[in-house]
N, C-alpha and C positions, 0 to 999 in steps of 0.2 A: 679635462675638456674632451668631449666625445669626438670621434673621427668626423671629419668634414662630411663624408658621405651620409652619415646618419642624421645630420642637422637638417631641419626643415629648410626648404629653399625660401629665401627672402623674396617677397614679391618684386622688389626692385631689381633683383638679379634675373627675373623672368623676362625674356625678350618680348613676350606677348602680353605682358601686364600693361593695361592702359593707364600709364602714369602721367601723361602729359596733356594739359589743356590745349585747346586750339591755339590760344594766344601764345603759349610757351612753345608749342610745336612750330608755329609760323616763325617765331623769333629765332629758334634754333636753326631753321632752314634758311633764314634770311628772305622770307617771302611774306606775302599777305595771307590772312586767313581765307580769302576768296580762292586762292590757289588750292588750298587743302579741300575746301568745299567742292571745287571743280573736280579734283581727283575722286572724290566720293560720288559725284554725279556720273563720272565715267566708269564707275565701279572698279577702280583700281584698288582703292583701300576703303574699308568700311569701318569708321571709328565706332567704338562702343559708346554708349550714352550713359552718363551719370544718372542718378536718381532724379536730378533736376532737369535732365534732358540735354545737358551739355556734352559736346563731343570730347572724347578722350582718346589719345593715340598711344600706341606702344612703340618701343624702340625699333621693332621690326618694320612697322608701318612708316616710321620716320626714314628708315633706310630706303624704302621703296619710293617715298615722296622725294627724297634727295636725288635719287636716280632720275625720276621724272623731271625734276627741276633742271638737272644737268642737260637732259635731252631738249627740253623746251628752251633753255637759255642758248642752246646751240642752234636754234631755229626750227626744231621739229614741232609741228602742231601738237597740241595737247592730246588730241584723239589718237594720233599716231604714236606718240610717246607712250601712252597707256597700253596700246596694243603691243608695242615692242617689248615693254617690260613683262607683259603677260606671256608673250612667246619666249622670252629669255628664261622665265621661270619654268615654263613647260619643258624647254630644252634641258635645263639643269636637272629637272626631275627625271626625265627620260634617260639622261646620262647616268644618273645615280642608280636607277633600276637596272640598266644594262651592266653596270659595273658589279652590282650585286649578283646578277645572273651569271656573269663570267666567273665570279668568285665561287659561287655555288657549283657551277659546272666543272671548275678545276679541282674541287675537293671531292667530287663524286666518282 
């Protein structure tokens, strides 16, 4: 058996692979498909489309949608929830970059 690192990555192991239909994604989140469409309208997540034009969601997108649902269930308007999640993502990215720069600065 070849080492794991040389094995091709299975699509279902890929966090960005659009494996879930809208119905299945809504079921997993315990919400209506309209909620997922609304997240798309607010440009929080953009599902890929199958050849037949059906929306498909990745695990990464489902995590974002779950965070949005958490905020909305807590009383946050959907527009604000989407903005909060975008800002949280930007902050996380900035912190990652700062840590990389600190690490590079410490080694030079």
